[in-house]
C-alpha positions as CSV (number, residue, x, y, z in Angstrom):
1,M,-173.0,-181.6,42.8
2,D,-173.9,-182.3,46.4
3,P,-172.8,-179.7,49.0
4,L,-170.0,-180.7,51.3
5,K,-171.1,-182.1,54.6
6,Y,-167.8,-181.8,56.6
7,F,-164.9,-179.4,57.0
8,C,-161.6,-180.6,58.3
9,G,-159.3,-177.9,59.8
10,V,-155.6,-178.8,60.1
11,D,-153.3,-176.7,62.3
12,V,-149.6,-177.6,61.6
13,S,-146.8,-177.0,64.1
14,K,-143.2,-178.2,64.4
15,D,-143.8,-181.4,66.3
16,F,-147.5,-182.3,65.7
17,F,-150.6,-181.3,63.8
18,S,-154.1,-181.0,65.1
19,V,-157.2,-182.0,63.1
20,A,-160.8,-181.1,63.8
21,V,-163.6,-182.4,61.5
22,K,-166.9,-180.4,61.8
23,N,-170.3,-180.9,60.3
24,G,-171.4,-177.3,60.6
25,K,-172.6,-177.4,64.1
26,F,-170.6,-180.1,66.0
27,V,-167.0,-181.4,66.1
28,V,-167.2,-184.9,64.7
29,K,-163.5,-185.8,65.3
30,D,-160.8,-184.0,67.1
31,K,-157.3,-185.5,67.3
32,I,-153.6,-184.5,67.6
33,F,-151.1,-186.4,65.5
34,A,-147.3,-186.6,65.9
35,M,-145.1,-185.7,62.9
36,D,-144.3,-189.2,61.7
37,K,-145.4,-191.6,59.0
38,E,-147.5,-193.8,61.3
39,E,-149.5,-190.8,62.6
40,F,-150.0,-189.4,59.1
41,E,-151.5,-192.7,58.1
42,G,-154.0,-192.3,60.9
43,F,-154.9,-188.9,59.5
44,E,-155.2,-190.4,56.0
45,R,-157.7,-192.9,57.4
46,I,-159.8,-190.1,58.7
47,V,-159.8,-188.4,55.3
48,K,-160.7,-191.7,53.5
49,D,-163.6,-192.2,56.0
50,F,-165.3,-189.0,54.8
51,K,-164.4,-189.5,51.1
52,E,-165.8,-186.7,48.8
53,E,-167.9,-185.1,51.5
54,L,-164.8,-183.4,53.1
55,L,-163.2,-180.1,52.5
56,I,-159.7,-179.7,54.1
57,G,-158.4,-176.3,55.2
58,M,-154.8,-176.0,56.4
59,E,-153.0,-173.4,58.5
60,S,-149.3,-173.1,57.8
61,T,-147.2,-171.4,60.4
62,E,-144.5,-170.9,57.7
63,I,-146.8,-168.6,55.8
64,F,-147.6,-166.5,58.9
65,N,-143.8,-166.3,59.7
66,F,-143.1,-165.1,56.1
67,L,-145.7,-162.3,56.5
68,T,-144.2,-161.3,59.9
69,K,-140.7,-161.3,58.4
70,K,-141.8,-159.0,55.5
71,R,-143.4,-156.6,58.0
72,S,-140.2,-156.5,60.0
73,E,-138.2,-155.7,56.9
74,G,-140.2,-152.5,56.6
75,K,-142.8,-153.5,54.0
76,S,-146.3,-152.0,54.4
77,Y,-149.0,-154.4,55.4
78,K,-150.4,-154.4,51.8
79,E,-146.9,-155.1,50.4
80,A,-146.3,-157.9,52.9
81,V,-149.7,-159.5,52.1
82,I,-149.0,-159.4,48.4
83,A,-145.6,-160.9,48.9
84,T,-147.0,-163.6,51.1
85,S,-149.9,-164.3,48.7
86,T,-147.4,-164.7,45.9
87,K,-145.3,-167.1,47.9
88,L,-148.4,-169.2,48.8
89,L,-149.6,-169.2,45.2
90,R,-146.2,-170.3,43.9
91,T,-146.1,-173.1,46.5
92,I,-149.6,-174.3,45.6
93,Y,-148.8,-174.2,41.8
94,A,-145.6,-176.2,42.3
95,L,-147.4,-178.8,44.4
96,L,-150.1,-179.2,41.8
97,N,-147.7,-179.1,38.9
98,E,-145.4,-181.8,40.5
99,N,-148.4,-183.8,42.0
100,R,-146.9,-183.8,45.5
101,C,-148.0,-183.1,49.0
102,F,-147.2,-180.0,51.1
103,K,-144.3,-180.6,53.6
């Protein structure tokens, strides 16, 4: 198996998402997309351009907010991280099991 050549970081917010593709040293592509179908298709074209050479990492504000909520409920940091990890794993399992995308 060949090593991956590119990493794509995706930062998701309410109205838009930001994408940066890096090759280890340099940013190859850097773009902000609106939260609509047409813009997502633009992101999809970027992913297809890199084919199997791309690893995608995604930041989800929802997960961070869940962690913050658990801390505000009085949970210790360790308890909050475990609860957040469990939520994230259940979400990933459901997505894989139902063959659908994260929304």
